[in-house]
C-alpha positions as CSV (number, residue, x, y, z in Angstrom):
1,M,-47.4,14.4,6.7
2,G,-49.1,17.4,4.2
3,P,-48.7,17.9,1.0
4,G,-46.2,20.9,1.9
5,S,-43.9,18.6,4.0
6,R,-44.1,15.9,1.1
7,H,-43.1,18.6,-1.8
8,T,-40.2,19.7,0.8
9,G,-39.2,16.6,1.6
10,M,-38.8,15.4,-2.2
11,M,-36.8,18.4,-3.1
12,V,-34.3,17.7,-0.3
13,L,-33.8,14.2,-1.6
14,I,-33.5,15.8,-5.1
15,T,-30.8,18.0,-3.9
16,V,-28.9,15.5,-2.3
17,T,-29.0,13.3,-5.3
18,L,-27.8,16.1,-7.5
19,I,-24.9,16.8,-5.2
20,L,-23.9,13.0,-4.9
21,S,-24.2,12.4,-9.0
22,S,-22.2,15.8,-9.5
23,Q,-19.1,14.1,-7.7
24,P,-18.2,10.9,-9.4
25,S,-14.9,10.9,-7.5
26,F,-16.6,11.0,-4.4
27,T,-18.6,8.0,-4.9
28,Q,-15.5,6.1,-6.6
29,D,-13.0,6.6,-4.0
30,I,-15.5,5.2,-1.4
31,L,-16.0,2.1,-3.5
32,K,-12.3,1.6,-4.6
33,K,-10.8,-1.3,-2.7
34,P,-7.1,-2.3,-2.8
35,S,-6.5,-5.3,-5.0
36,R,-3.5,-7.4,-5.6
37,Q,-4.4,-7.2,-9.5
38,A,-3.9,-3.2,-9.3
39,A,-1.0,-3.4,-7.1
40,M,1.1,-6.0,-9.6
41,E,-0.3,-3.7,-12.6
42,A,1.6,-0.7,-10.9
43,F,4.4,-2.6,-10.2
44,N,5.2,-4.0,-13.7
45,R,4.6,-0.6,-15.2
46,G,7.4,0.7,-13.1
47,D,4.8,2.7,-11.0
48,Y,6.6,2.0,-7.8
49,E,5.3,5.1,-6.1
50,N,1.3,3.6,-6.1
51,A,2.4,0.0,-6.2
52,C,4.0,0.6,-2.8
53,R,0.9,2.4,-1.5
54,E,-1.7,-0.5,-2.9
55,F,0.9,-3.6,-1.4
56,G,1.3,-1.2,2.0
57,T,-2.7,-1.4,2.2
58,L,-2.8,-4.9,1.4
59,L,-0.3,-5.6,4.2
60,Q,-2.7,-3.8,6.4
61,S,-5.5,-6.7,5.8
62,Y,-2.7,-9.6,5.2
63,P,0.3,-8.8,7.9
64,K,1.7,-12.0,7.7
65,D,1.9,-12.2,3.5
66,P,5.2,-12.7,2.6
67,L,4.8,-11.8,-1.1
68,Y,3.3,-8.3,-0.3
69,K,6.2,-8.0,1.8
70,Y,8.4,-8.9,-0.9
71,Y,7.0,-6.5,-3.3
72,T,6.6,-3.7,-0.8
73,G,10.5,-4.0,0.2
74,V,11.3,-4.0,-3.8
75,C,9.2,-1.0,-4.4
76,L,11.1,0.8,-1.4
77,V,14.5,-0.1,-3.0
78,K,13.4,1.1,-6.3
79,L,12.2,4.2,-5.0
80,N,15.5,4.8,-3.1
81,S,13.5,5.2,0.1
82,E,13.6,4.0,3.6
83,P,16.1,1.3,3.3
84,G,16.0,0.1,6.7
85,K,12.2,-0.8,6.4
86,A,12.9,-2.3,3.0
87,S,15.2,-4.8,4.8
88,A,12.8,-5.6,7.4
89,Y,10.1,-6.7,5.1
90,L,12.4,-8.4,2.8
91,Q,14.1,-10.6,5.8
92,D,10.2,-11.1,6.9
93,A,9.5,-12.2,3.3
94,I,12.4,-14.6,3.2
95,G,11.8,-16.0,6.8
96,G,8.0,-16.5,5.9
97,S,7.6,-17.9,2.8
98,L,8.8,-21.5,3.7
99,D,5.7,-21.8,5.9
100,I,2.9,-19.7,3.8
101,K,4.0,-19.1,0.2
102,S,7.2,-19.1,-1.8
103,I,8.7,-15.7,-3.2
104,P,11.3,-15.0,-5.7
105,D,14.9,-16.0,-5.6
106,D,15.9,-12.5,-6.5
107,A,14.5,-11.4,-3.0
108,W,18.3,-12.3,-1.5
109,F,19.4,-9.7,-4.4
110,W,16.9,-6.9,-3.3
111,L,17.9,-7.7,0.8
112,G,21.5,-7.2,-0.8
113,R,20.8,-3.5,-2.1
114,S,18.9,-2.7,0.9
115,Q,21.5,-3.3,2.9
116,Q,24.1,-2.0,0.9
117,M,21.7,1.3,0.7
118,E,22.1,1.1,4.6
119,G,25.7,0.9,4.8
120,K,25.7,-2.6,6.3
121,Y,28.2,-3.8,3.4
122,T,28.9,-6.9,5.3
123,D,25.6,-8.2,5.6
124,A,25.0,-7.2,1.8
125,V,27.5,-9.0,0.5
126,K,26.2,-11.9,2.1
127,S,23.1,-11.7,0.6
128,Y,24.5,-11.3,-2.5
129,K,26.0,-14.5,-2.3
130,V,23.3,-16.3,-1.2
131,F,21.4,-14.6,-4.4
132,A,24.1,-16.2,-6.7
133,D,24.2,-19.7,-5.1
134,K,20.3,-19.7,-5.5
135,A,19.6,-18.2,-8.8
136,G,23.0,-19.3,-10.7
137,R,25.8,-17.3,-12.0
138,K,23.6,-16.5,-15.1
139,A,21.2,-14.8,-13.0
140,A,23.9,-13.1,-10.9
141,R,25.5,-11.3,-14.4
142,T,22.3,-10.0,-15.1
143,Y,22.0,-8.4,-11.9
144,D,25.5,-7.1,-12.0
145,V,26.1,-9.0,-8.6
146,D,29.7,-8.7,-8.7
147,G,29.6,-4.9,-9.6
148,F,27.5,-4.5,-6.4
149,I,29.9,-6.5,-4.4
150,E,32.9,-4.6,-5.4
151,E,31.1,-1.5,-4.2
152,C,30.6,-3.1,-1.1
153,N,33.9,-3.8,-0.7
154,Q,35.0,-0.2,-1.2
155,G,32.5,0.7,1.3
156,T,30.4,2.8,-1.4
157,G,26.7,2.9,-2.2
158,K,25.0,4.1,1.0
159,L,22.4,6.6,0.5
160,A,23.1,10.1,1.6
161,V,19.6,10.7,1.7
162,S,16.4,8.7,2.0
163,K,13.0,10.1,1.0
164,A,10.1,8.9,2.5
165,V,7.3,7.7,0.5
166,P,4.0,9.5,0.3
167,A,2.0,6.3,0.8
168,V,-0.7,4.5,3.1
169,E,1.4,3.8,6.1
170,V,2.7,0.2,5.7
171,I,3.2,-1.9,8.3
172,P,6.7,-2.3,10.2
173,A,8.2,-5.8,10.4
174,E,9.1,-5.1,13.9
175,V,5.7,-4.2,15.2
176,D,3.8,-6.7,17.6
177,K,0.9,-7.8,14.8
178,N,-1.3,-8.4,17.7
179,K,-1.6,-4.7,18.3
180,I,-2.0,-3.9,14.6
181,Q,-5.8,-2.8,13.4
182,T,-5.9,-4.7,10.3
183,S,-9.2,-3.3,8.9
184,R,-9.4,0.9,7.7
185,P,-12.2,2.6,9.0
186,Q,-15.0,2.8,6.6
187,A,-15.2,6.3,4.9
188,Q,-17.9,8.5,6.2
189,V,-20.6,9.1,3.5
190,H,-20.8,12.6,3.8
191,Q,-16.7,12.9,3.5
192,G,-15.8,15.3,0.7
193,L,-19.2,17.1,0.1
194,P,-19.2,21.1,0.3
195,A,-19.8,22.8,3.4
196,G,-23.6,23.0,4.4
197,N,-24.7,19.7,2.7
198,D,-24.5,18.0,6.1
199,K,-27.6,19.4,7.1
200,L,-29.7,18.9,3.9
201,L,-28.4,14.9,4.0
202,A,-30.0,14.8,7.9
203,E,-33.3,16.3,6.6
204,A,-33.2,14.1,3.5
205,M,-33.2,10.8,5.7
206,T,-35.3,12.2,8.2
207,Y,-38.1,12.6,5.2
208,Q,-37.2,9.3,4.1
209,V,-38.1,7.6,7.4
210,K,-41.1,9.7,7.5
211,A,-42.1,8.4,4.1
212,D,-41.4,4.8,4.7
213,S,-43.8,4.8,8.1
214,L,-46.3,6.5,5.6
215,N,-46.2,3.6,2.9
């Protein structure tokens, strides 16, 4: 490789480095991974939309985790979104908690809320009563269980419109988990770069290989 070629190769590498360094969010997005801590922090501060995204992503890696299903279901209820899906997650969480790990007793309350939002009032009343029996009357009063039961007896509380959460697609409970891809495809390194820079990246890689060979 002559001096001119080496100079051209160095210029290409410098150009690519400047492009990447000018886009910090690009590298941050690649390195960012879903974490339980981030999901819990979003949930605890009442940011249920982001919490739902985080827990939904975690479920792609841990599809049998009852705690992640519990929080995903609670987030959907609090967002007044997709009560049928919320009910499925909460039922799965309750069913799987005995074999894997425990979940909060109020899972029965949130299951009742999701069922009431679906218009399944009889099922909702049963769930509310199970919650009251498990958590005690004091907790039941805190959650206003009697008020929700009265609404169910009157046939009220069903969502007129259920909005969808703009989130990472979470795993429905009824899906065959053997067919689920549990790992997300890796982000392409050049994704999000301005048009025309793909060629620069290719040239940089070529010159880098040649430089390594010479060394």
